[in-house]
N, C-alpha and C positions, 0 to 999 in steps of 0.2 A: 412412541415416535416412529413414523413411517420412514423407512430407508429409501434412498433414491438410487437410481441406476448409476453405474460407473460413468456412463456417457454424460449423464446430467451433471455429475460432480466435475467432470472434465470441462464441460462448457462453462459452468459457474466459475471455476478457478481461472480459466483463460480469460473469461469476460472480466473477472476481477483484476487481472494483471494487465489488461489492455487499457492503460490509463494515460491520458494526454499529459499529465504531469511529468511522466518519464520522458516524453518527447522534449520537454524544456531542458532536461538534463542532457539529452543528446545534442542539443544546440551548443550548450556550454562546453561539453567534452570535445566536440568536433572543432570548436574554435581554439581550444587550449592544449590539446594533446595530439601527438602524431598518431598515425593509423595503428601502429603496433600497440602503443599504450592504450589507445581507445578500445581496441579489441580485448586487451588484457583486463582492463577495468570492468568491462561488461561481463567477461567470463568469471573473474574472481568474485566480483560483487554478486553476480547471479548465483554462484555456488553458495555464498553465504546466505543469501535470501532463500534459495531453494532448500538448503539444509535445515534452516529454521522451519520453513513451511512444510517440508517433507516429513520431518520427525514429528512435529506437532500434529500434522494431518494424520499420520499413522496412529499416534496416541489417541487422538480424538475419535477416530473411526473405531479403534479397538475397544475403547471404553464408552463410546456413545456420549461423550462429554463435550460441552461447549467451553468457551474461554472462561465464562463465569464459574462453571462447576470445577474446572481445573484449578482456577485461582483460589477457590474456597478450600480445596484440598491442600494447596501449597501454603497459603498464608493465613488460614483460619477465616471465620465468618466476618469479623471486622477487619482483619488484616488484608482481606481481599479487596477492600476499598482502594488500597494503594495502586495495584495494577489497573483496577477498573477506572480510576480517575485518569491515570496517565494514558491508557489505551483509548478510553472514551473521548477524551479531549482531542487527541490526535485524529481519531476517526471523524469526529464532527468537523475538525479543521479541514481534512481532505475533502469532505463533502462540500464545505463552503468554497474551497478553492476550485473544485470542479465546476460548480455552478457558474462562476465568473469566467472560467476557461472556455465555457460555451458562449456566455452572454457577450463578452467583450469583442471577440472577432466577428460574431454575427451582427452586433450593433454597428461595428465599423463598416460593414457592408450595407446595411439598411439605411443608416443615417449617422455618418461620422461626426464625432464630437457632440452628439445629442445625449445628454445625461439622462433625460427622461426615458428615452428608448432603452438605454443600457439597463437602468434599474427596473424597467418594466419586464425586460427579458429575464433578468435575474429572478424576479418574483415568479414569473410564469414557469420557468424551467425548474425552480426550486419547489414550487407547488406540485408539479407533475411528478417529479422524482420522489417527493415525500409520499404522495399517494401510492405510487408504485411500490415503495418499500413497506408502506402500511399494509398492503395486501399480503405481503409475506414471501416466503421462499418460493412459492409457485410462480409469482410474478418475476422474481429475480432470475429463476431458471429460464423462463420464456424470453426475457430480454437478452440473456446471455447467449442463447442459441442464435438469435437474430444478429446480435452485435458481432460475435466472433467471426462468423462467416463473412459478414459484410466488410468488416475491417480488414481481414486477411486478403480478401479478393480485391477490393477497391484500393486498399493501401498499397498493395504490391503493384497493381496496374498503374496507379498514379506515378510511382517512381519509374517504372519502365517507360511510361509515356514521356515523362520529363527528361529521362536520359536520351530518348530518341529525338527530342526537340531542343536540347541544349548541348552546346559544345563545351563540356567541362570535363577535365581530368579529375574525376572524383577521388581517385586513390591518392593523388598528390595534393589534395585540397584541405587536408587536416592540419590543425595546429598552426594556422597562419595568423591568428588574431591574439586575443588576450590569453597569454600562457597561464596554465595552472599546473601544479605538481601532480604526479601520479597518485600520491596519497589523497590529495584533495578530490581528484576524480573518482577514486575508489570509494571514498566516503559519500560522495554525491550519489553514486549508483546504489549503494546500500541504503542510504537515506531516502532514495526515490520511492521505496515501498516496503521498508522494514515494518511499518505499521500493519501493512497487509499480511505479511508472512506471520506475524505474531497472532493475528486474529483468524488465521486459517481454521482453527477448531470450530468456529461458529457455523461453518458450512460442511466441513468434512465429518462432523458427527453423524450426518445422514448417509455416509458411505458404507458400503457392504463389505468390501475387501480391504483390510488395513494396509497390506503391502502395496496393492495397486493404487490406493488412494494416496499413500505417501509418495509413490513415484509420480503420480499426476501432479501433485503439489510442487515437487522438486522441479519438474519440467516446466510447469506454468511460470514459476518465478525466474527460472534460468532463461527459457526461450521467450515466453510471453512478454515479460517486462523488458528483456533484452531487445526484443524486436521493436518495441515502442521507442527505445533509446536510439536504435538504428534509424527508424523512420524520422525521428526528430533531427538526427544528424544529416540525413539525406535531404530533408526539406531545407535545412540551413544552407547546405552547400549548393543545392540546385537552384533555389529561388530566394534565398535569404530569409526563410521563415523558421518556425520551430515546431511545425505540426504538418501532417499530411493535408490538413485543411488548407494550408497556405499553398500547397502544390495545386490543389483543385482550383482555388480562386485565382491563382496566377494565370492559369490557362482558360479561365472563364467558366469553369464548371461549379458555379456558386451553390446551386441547390444540392448537388451531389455532395459537395464538401460539407454543407450544413448537416445533412443527414448522417454522414459518416462520423463527423465530430460529435453530434448529439448522441449517437449510439455508443461511441467510444467512451464518453464520459458517463453516460447513464449506466452502462454495464458495470462500472467500478464504483460509482458513487452510491448506488442503492445498496451495494454490499457493505460499504463503509457505514452508512447510516443505520443499517440493520445491526451491525456489530456494536456501534455506539449505544444503540437502544438497549442491548443486552447488558452492557457494562453499567449504564446508569440505572437500569432496572435493579441491578444488584445493590446499588447504594441507596436508592430512594424507595425501593419496594413498591413502585408504581407499575401498572400493567405495561408490558412491552410496547403495544400499539400506541398507547397514550404518550409514552416517552418519545417514540418516533415522531409523533406530531409536534411535540414541544421542541425537540432537538432540530427537526427540519425547519421550523420557523426561526429559531435562533441562528442557526448556521446560514440560512438564507439572508437574514438581516446583516450578518457580519461578513458575508461572502466577499465583497469587494476589498475589504480591509485585509482579509486573509490572502487574497490573490495578490495584493500589492506587497505583501511581506513574505512571499513564498520561500525564498532562500533561507531566511531566518527561521521559518517554521521547520524546514527540512533539518537544519542544524540541531534544533531542539530534539526532534525525533531521533536523530542519530544517537544521542547520548542517553535517552530515557528508556527506550524500548528493548534493546538487546538483553539487558540484565533480566527482564521479566521472562523472556523466552528461555534463557538458560535455567532459571529456577523451575519453570514448568517442566522442562526436560529432565533435569537432575532429580526432581522430586518423584517423577514417574519411575525413574530407574531405581531409586532407593525405596520405592513403594511407600512413600509417606502419605499419611492421611490425617490432616489436622482440621477436618470439617466440623469436629465437635469442640474445637478450641476457638476462643475469640480471636486470638492473634498468635501467629508464629513469628516471634520477634527475630529469630535468626534469619529467616528468609527475607523479612522486611528490611532488616539492616543490610543484608547482602545486596539487595537491589539499590538501596540508597547510597551505600558506599561505592557500588559499581558505577552508578551515575556520576557521583562526585569525582571519581578517579578520571573520568573522561575529561572533566574540566580542569582538574588540578595537576595531573601528571604531565610533565613537559617532555617525556621521552616516549618513544614508540608511537603506535597508531591509537588514537583515542578510543575508537570502537573496539579494537582488539583488547585494549587495557580493561575496558568495562566488562567484556565477556570473560576474560581470564580471571580477573579479581572476583567477580561474582561467582564463578564456578568454584574457585578455591574456597571462598567463604561458605558457600552452600555445602561443600563436602566437609569442612570443619564442623559446621553446625550439626550435620548428620552424625558424624563420629562422636561429637560431644554428647548428643542425646542417647546414642547407642550405649556408650560406656556408662552414662549415668543410670540407665535402666539396669545394667548388669551390676 
């Protein structure tokens, strides 16, 4: 496996976290939270996402292992199907959501209320992104380089332009609409890209310096994802939108808005489809590139449905993915290797119970409950196996 430069990994990870879905979260947070709670949610949520992504990035770079390889070591050859199903489905879902996040606003510009144009754009964009992912990590890297600089430059310029042309006290415009609790806001930030932080190993396995790669991943999820949430909040307050695309179109810069939106979504969605391909390859033992074509087709066909049920999808991800990340991390610390076993029942049960605790426990923070319970069960399982050997 050929390693990539630190700059390549930096671009890939920031391109991965520059996702329009997080801007939707920014709209909701800015409507329901005051400025202080808004900043705290982004910071604390970013720390959680960055910690998962950073530690897994370090482990992956150090061992040159992707998500599939780490899962097999943790759960066994058949047990690894559990994380592969959960992560694979969510990544395909993100891909499908992303396609419609591009197609819907662009269709509204070209021909409002025209269903044919909408679905035509969904198919075209889905096909192009699937082909890009099919090419592989080289294509993902090139798209990331273009997207990261374009989004940073034009996203920032769009907000500055809007501030200079709108008489709005942006600092006192938070929390004036549908109120939400701080806990709800925090869960939304974590859910905005927990699936991305868990799949970090699929890209950081190409990294050369584990400590630097871990730091890159931490900063990407803290700053990159956080910046997208801020962009969404700024768009909401300044022009009543939920994306920097809305700022561009509000002032008549439609073409530029379409380009930035397309690159924004492309740079994260191709990563998601690439990760989903690895997960389903583990289950069905079909070549990665063939799986990508199949998943690209299915998620494109289901794109608008996923887009229409975005918040529900986020809620499911909140509860199912953090336990997987905890198991991957603790198993590395305990130096566990169950790749010769069919199933590690302890780790599988820990994940299942951790997920259920999020739904069933009525105290505390659901995501925190799942993380803590999964960690405790994982440690108990390790100690049980250790004493049994002795």
